[in-house]
C-alpha positions as CSV (number, residue, x, y, z in Angstrom):
1,M,-43.2,-37.5,23.2
2,K,-42.7,-37.3,19.5
3,W,-40.3,-39.8,17.9
4,H,-37.5,-38.3,15.7
5,P,-35.5,-40.4,13.4
6,P,-31.8,-40.5,14.0
7,P,-29.7,-38.0,12.0
8,A,-28.3,-39.1,8.7
9,V,-25.0,-40.8,8.8
10,R,-22.3,-38.1,8.1
11,E,-19.2,-39.0,6.1
12,E,-16.7,-37.2,8.2
13,P,-12.9,-37.3,7.9
14,L,-11.3,-40.0,10.1
15,S,-9.1,-37.4,11.9
16,Q,-8.6,-33.7,12.1
17,E,-5.3,-34.2,10.2
18,D,-7.4,-35.2,7.1
19,I,-9.1,-31.8,6.9
20,S,-6.6,-29.5,8.7
21,P,-4.2,-28.8,5.8
22,Q,-7.0,-27.6,3.5
23,L,-8.6,-25.4,6.1
24,D,-5.3,-24.0,7.1
25,F,-4.5,-23.1,3.5
26,L,-7.9,-21.6,2.9
27,Y,-7.8,-19.5,6.1
28,R,-4.4,-18.2,5.1
29,A,-5.5,-17.4,1.5
30,E,-8.7,-15.7,2.7
31,N,-6.6,-13.6,5.2
32,N,-4.1,-12.6,2.5
33,F,-6.8,-11.7,0.0
34,M,-8.5,-9.6,2.7
35,Y,-5.3,-7.6,3.3
36,W,-4.8,-7.1,-0.5
37,V,-8.3,-5.6,-0.7
38,Q,-7.4,-3.3,2.1
39,F,-4.0,-2.3,0.6
40,A,-5.8,-1.5,-2.7
41,D,-8.0,1.0,-0.8
42,A,-5.0,2.5,1.0
43,K,-3.1,2.9,-2.2
44,A,-6.1,4.6,-3.8
45,G,-6.1,7.0,-0.8
46,G,-2.5,7.8,-1.5
47,V,-3.2,8.5,-5.1
48,I,-5.9,10.9,-4.1
49,L,-3.6,12.6,-1.7
50,V,-0.9,13.2,-4.4
51,L,-3.6,14.3,-6.8
52,S,-5.2,16.7,-4.4
53,I,-1.9,18.6,-3.8
54,G,-1.4,19.2,-7.5
55,A,-5.1,19.7,-8.3
56,L,-5.2,22.6,-5.8
57,D,-2.4,24.3,-7.7
58,V,-4.1,23.6,-11.1
59,F,-7.4,25.0,-10.0
60,H,-5.7,28.0,-8.3
61,N,-3.9,28.8,-11.6
62,T,-6.6,27.9,-14.1
63,R,-7.0,31.5,-15.3
64,N,-3.2,31.8,-15.8
65,F,-3.0,28.6,-17.8
66,I,-6.0,29.5,-20.0
67,H,-4.6,33.0,-20.8
68,A,-0.9,32.0,-20.9
69,H,-0.8,32.5,-24.7
70,H,-1.3,36.3,-24.1
71,L,2.0,36.5,-22.2
72,A,5.4,37.6,-23.5
73,H,6.2,34.2,-25.2
74,P,2.9,32.9,-26.7
75,T,4.4,29.5,-27.8
76,W,5.2,28.6,-24.2
77,G,1.7,29.9,-23.3
78,W,0.1,27.5,-25.7
79,V,2.3,24.6,-24.4
80,S,1.2,25.6,-20.9
81,F,-2.5,25.6,-21.9
82,G,-2.2,22.2,-23.7
83,A,-0.5,20.7,-20.7
84,F,-3.2,22.2,-18.5
85,I,-5.9,20.4,-20.6
86,V,-4.0,17.1,-20.3
87,A,-3.6,17.6,-16.6
88,V,-7.4,18.1,-16.2
89,L,-8.1,15.0,-18.3
90,A,-5.6,13.0,-16.3
91,M,-7.3,14.2,-13.1
92,A,-10.6,12.8,-14.4
93,M,-8.9,9.5,-15.3
94,T,-7.3,9.3,-11.8
95,I,-10.6,10.1,-10.0
96,G,-12.4,7.5,-12.1
97,G,-9.8,4.9,-11.4
98,V,-9.9,5.6,-7.7
99,G,-13.6,5.6,-7.6
100,R,-13.8,2.2,-9.3
101,T,-11.1,0.9,-6.9
102,L,-13.0,2.0,-3.8
103,F,-16.4,1.0,-5.2
104,P,-15.9,-2.0,-7.5
105,K,-18.8,-3.4,-9.4
106,N,-20.5,-6.2,-7.4
107,L,-19.6,-9.6,-8.9
108,P,-22.4,-12.2,-8.6
109,S,-21.6,-15.2,-6.4
110,R,-23.2,-17.9,-4.3
111,P,-23.8,-16.8,-0.7
112,S,-21.1,-17.8,1.8
113,D,-21.7,-18.3,5.5
114,Y,-18.2,-17.0,6.0
115,F,-19.2,-13.5,4.7
116,F,-20.6,-11.0,7.2
117,G,-23.4,-9.9,4.9
118,V,-24.8,-13.4,4.6
119,V,-24.3,-14.1,8.3
120,A,-26.2,-10.9,9.2
121,R,-29.3,-12.2,7.3
122,Y,-29.8,-15.0,9.9
123,K,-32.6,-14.0,12.3
124,S,-30.6,-15.1,15.3
125,S,-27.2,-16.3,16.3
126,E,-28.8,-19.7,17.1
127,D,-30.1,-19.9,13.5
128,Y,-26.5,-19.3,12.3
129,H,-25.1,-21.7,14.8
130,R,-27.6,-24.4,13.6
131,A,-26.8,-23.7,9.9
132,V,-23.0,-24.1,10.5
133,S,-23.4,-27.1,12.8
134,E,-25.4,-29.0,10.2
135,K,-22.8,-28.5,7.5
136,L,-20.4,-31.4,6.6
137,E,-16.7,-30.7,6.8
138,S,-16.6,-30.5,3.0
139,D,-19.3,-27.9,3.1
140,L,-17.3,-25.8,5.5
141,I,-14.3,-26.1,3.3
142,D,-16.5,-25.0,0.4
143,T,-17.7,-22.0,2.4
144,V,-14.2,-20.8,3.3
145,A,-13.0,-21.5,-0.3
146,L,-15.9,-19.4,-1.7
147,Q,-15.0,-16.5,0.6
148,A,-11.4,-16.7,-0.5
149,W,-12.4,-16.9,-4.1
150,N,-14.7,-13.9,-3.8
151,L,-12.0,-11.8,-2.0
152,A,-9.5,-12.7,-4.7
153,R,-11.9,-11.5,-7.4
154,I,-12.6,-8.3,-5.5
155,A,-8.8,-7.7,-5.1
156,T,-8.2,-8.4,-8.8
157,T,-10.9,-5.9,-9.8
158,K,-9.6,-3.3,-7.4
159,Y,-6.0,-3.6,-8.6
160,A,-7.1,-3.4,-12.3
161,H,-8.8,-0.1,-11.6
162,L,-6.0,1.1,-9.4
163,R,-3.6,0.8,-12.4
164,Y,-5.8,3.3,-14.3
165,A,-5.6,5.6,-11.3
166,Y,-1.8,5.3,-11.2
167,L,-1.6,5.9,-14.9
168,G,-3.8,9.0,-14.6
169,A,-1.7,10.3,-11.7
170,F,1.5,9.8,-13.6
171,F,0.1,11.7,-16.6
172,F,-1.3,14.4,-14.3
173,L,2.1,14.9,-12.6
174,V,4.0,15.1,-15.9
175,S,1.5,17.4,-17.5
176,W,1.2,19.6,-14.4
177,A,5.0,20.0,-14.3
178,I,5.0,20.9,-18.0
179,A,2.2,23.4,-17.5
180,R,3.9,25.1,-14.6
181,A,7.3,25.2,-16.3
182,S,6.0,26.5,-19.6
183,L,3.8,29.1,-17.7
184,S,7.1,30.3,-16.2
185,F,8.8,30.4,-19.6
186,A,5.8,32.2,-21.1
187,S,6.1,35.1,-18.6
């Protein structure tokens, strides 16, 4: 039988109460940040829904908007055409903002054993169990803190791009309304 030295002395908290408030805080923060990431995606979906309703009308009436200056009141026709151009550009801005919201740029970070992508890289559940079991409590706090920090950065990035999507959707709705109204006035 081979002799193994005893494990190194671990500096652990004296009681669960010494570590519990920090872990409780981090679990709550991580959970909240996870929901904010999900809400950003849901809001982006809502923006696309609103945009798609108006975009169908814009695409359906593209020929009317382009040739509106040939109607009875050419000034209103040019206003309709200009608003149509702004609406198309606003659609592009909205789609770009939604795309960047749903697919944010990957931000570099240390790997966290609290993230599913890192956990899935372990060859077996026993390897993951061993890795977690060997961690000190401060390492576990660091792991959860790293995950919360990463989720907060992702949420911040998503909401920054979502603001562009909202702004594009606002300009789209206004310019679409102007294009439709001035097309009616041009007739």
